[in-house]
SERO-4910 file (N, C-alpha, C, O; in steps of 0.05 Angstrom, whole numbers):
BEGIN
 pado doro    nc1    nc2    nc3   cac1   cac2   cac3    cc1    cc2    cc3    oc1    oc2    oc3
  Unk    A   2507   1938   1653   2476   1937   1651   2461   1934   1681   2462   1913   1693
  Unk    A   2448   1954   1690   2425   1944   1711   2400   1934   1705   2387   1944   1687
  Unk    A   2390   1909   1723   2373   1901   1715   2344   1906   1741   2344   1900   1765
  Unk    A   2320   1921   1723   2302   1929   1743   2283   1910   1738   2277   1904   1715
  Unk    A   2269   1899   1761   2242   1886   1757   2224   1900   1776   2230   1910   1798
  Unk    A   2195   1899   1764   2166   1916   1773   2149   1889   1781   2140   1873   1766
  Unk    A   2149   1889   1798   2136   1863   1811   2104   1870   1823   2098   1881   1844
  Unk    A   2085   1860   1803   2063   1869   1803   2031   1859   1788   2035   1859   1764
  Unk    A   2016   1855   1790   1989   1846   1780   1982   1863   1759   1966   1853   1742
  Unk    A   1993   1893   1754   1986   1910   1737   1969   1929   1741   1956   1940   1723
  Unk    A   1969   1933   1768   1954   1955   1782   1968   1986   1777   1992   1993   1777
  Unk    A   1945   2001   1773   1959   2032   1770   1982   2037   1782   2001   2043   1767
  Unk    A   1987   2035   1818   2010   2032   1823   2032   2011   1813   2051   2018   1827
  Unk    A   2037   2000   1805   2056   1979   1791   2054   2001   1765   2072   2017   1768
  Unk    A   2043   2006   1747   2047   2023   1722   2065   2047   1733   2087   2049   1722
  Unk    A   2059   2064   1751   2069   2082   1759   2098   2083   1763   2115   2098   1753
  Unk    A   2101   2058   1787   2131   2058   1789   2146   2045   1766   2170   2046   1762
  Unk    A   2130   2037   1754   2149   2029   1723   2152   2052   1710   2172   2055   1697
  Unk    A   2134   2071   1711   2144   2098   1695   2163   2116   1704   2179   2128   1690
  Unk    A   2161   2117   1731   2187   2130   1744   2211   2123   1749   2230   2139   1746
  Unk    A   2212   2091   1758   2235   2081   1747   2250   2091   1723   2269   2107   1725
  Unk    A   2239   2080   1699   2243   2090   1674   2255   2118   1667   2270   2123   1648
  Unk    A   2245   2136   1686   2253   2161   1683   2275   2165   1699   2293   2180   1692
  Unk    A   2274   2155   1720   2301   2154   1745   2320   2150   1726   2337   2167   1721
  Unk    A   2320   2123   1711   2346   2111   1692   2356   2128   1677   2381   2131   1674
  Unk    A   2333   2141   1662   2343   2162   1636   2355   2189   1652   2378   2196   1644
  Unk    A   2348   2198   1666   2364   2219   1680   2376   2219   1685   2391   2237   1675
  Unk    A   2391   2200   1710   2408   2185   1718   2441   2176   1693   2465   2172   1698
  Unk    A   2427   2175   1674   2442   2157   1649   2447   2130   1653   2467   2119   1643
  Unk    A   2432   2119   1668   2438   2084   1676   2427   2068   1654   2403   2070   1650
  Unk    A   2443   2050   1636   2437   2031   1616   2413   2019   1642   2411   2025   1666
  Unk    A   2399   2001   1627   2383   1987   1642   2364   1968   1621   2355   1974   1599
  Unk    A   2363   1943   1637   2333   1929   1629   2317   1923   1652   2322   1914   1674
  Unk    A   2293   1934   1639   2270   1929   1651   2240   1906   1650   2227   1905   1629
  Unk    A   2235   1893   1668   2223   1873   1665   2204   1876   1682   2211   1883   1705
  Unk    A   2169   1871   1675   2146   1862   1694   2139   1837   1706   2139   1821   1687
  Unk    A   2133   1826   1724   2136   1804   1737   2111   1806   1740   2107   1827   1752
  Unk    A   2092   1794   1736   2064   1791   1746   2052   1766   1750   2028   1764   1749
  Unk    A   2068   1746   1755   2057   1715   1762   2061   1718   1793   2084   1720   1802
  Unk    A   2038   1719   1811   2041   1713   1839   2060   1692   1855   2069   1693   1878
  Unk    A   2063   1671   1834   2082   1656   1852   2116   1667   1847   2135   1664   1862
  Unk    A   2115   1681   1821   2149   1692   1818   2149   1713   1847   2165   1712   1865
  Unk    A   2130   1729   1845   2120   1749   1853   2139   1743   1893   2156   1754   1907
  Unk    A   2119   1716   1896   2128   1718   1921   2152   1696   1934   2161   1693   1957
  Unk    A   2158   1683   1910   2189   1682   1903   2214   1699   1920   2233   1691   1935
  Unk    A   2204   1726   1911   2225   1746   1915   2210   1752   1962   2219   1769   1976
  Unk    A   2192   1736   1968   2193   1747   1989   2170   1767   1985   2155   1762   2003
  Unk    A   2164   1780   1976   2140   1804   1974   2111   1789   1970   2102   1771   1956
  Unk    A   2100   1816   1997   2071   1804   1996   2054   1823   1991   2030   1819   1991
  Unk    A   2064   1844   1987   2052   1867   1976   2068   1886   1956   2090   1895   1957
  Unk    A   2043   1890   1933   2055   1895   1910   2049   1928   1913   2036   1937   1932
  Unk    A   2060   1944   1891   2086   1940   1873   2106   1933   1893   2103   1930   1917
  Unk    A   2132   1930   1873   2153   1929   1889   2175   1929   1867   2172   1917   1846
  Unk    A   2199   1944   1874   2223   1951   1853   2250   1930   1864   2262   1932   1885
  Unk    A   2253   1914   1847   2277   1893   1845   2293   1901   1833   2291   1901   1808
  Unk    A   2327   1912   1849   2345   1916   1825   2367   1898   1825   2376   1887   1845
  Unk    A   2377   1896   1800   2397   1874   1805   2395   1846   1830   2413   1835   1844
  Unk    A   2362   1841   1827   2360   1818   1843   2349   1819   1869   2338   1804   1884
  Unk    A   2358   1850   1870   2356   1855   1916   2327   1866   1912   2323   1884   1896
  Unk    A   2308   1855   1927   2276   1880   1928   2287   1895   1948   2295   1889   1971
  Unk    A   2284   1929   1926   2289   1948   1938   2266   1969   1949   2274   1988   1962
  Unk    A   2247   1967   1946   2220   1975   1960   2198   1955   1949   2194   1945   1927
  Unk    A   2186   1953   1974   2153   1937   1973   2131   1952   1975   2136   1976   1980
  Unk    A   2103   1945   1973   2086   1957   1979   2084   1991   1978   2066   2002   1991
  Unk    A   2099   2004   1965   2094   2032   1951   2105   2041   1936   2127   2032   1930
  Unk    A   2093   2070   1920   2116   2087   1904   2133   2108   1907   2128   2131   1903
  Unk    A   2150   2101   1913   2166   2122   1922   2170   2150   1903   2163   2149   1880
  Unk    A   2181   2168   1912   2182   2193   1889   2207   2184   1881   2223   2170   1892
  Unk    A   2205   2199   1853   2231   2193   1841   2262   2190   1849   2279   2173   1843
  Unk    A   2259   2227   1873   2286   2223   1881   2296   2198   1899   2320   2193   1902
  Unk    A   2275   2182   1909   2286   2162   1927   2286   2134   1912   2297   2115   1924
  Unk    A   2273   2131   1881   2286   2116   1865   2310   2124   1853   2322   2106   1840
  Unk    A   2320   2146   1853   2345   2151   1845   2365   2138   1870   2387   2130   1862
  Unk    A   2361   2137   1887   2375   2126   1908   2376   2104   1906   2397   2090   1908
  Unk    A   2358   2097   1902   2352   2057   1908   2371   2053   1874   2392   2041   1875
  Unk    A   2364   2060   1856   2383   2042   1826   2412   2054   1829   2427   2049   1811
  Unk    A   2418   2062   1841   2447   2081   1843   2462   2058   1841   2487   2060   1842
***
């Protein structure tokens, strides 16, 4: 099972990234667990300074933008 984390303070871009990530995983048939991380100290512990960010299995895959659903599919496989 893949573990996804959406890092962000709850802005609209963070919400969009969460929905697109869930949609991409469902389209690919990937079982996943998704957590939202809103604590600034925890976000910074990943080395992320600009949100939103997508973390897959502990690795930051993208930060500071919302990628397309096709880009997300490539990042989460």
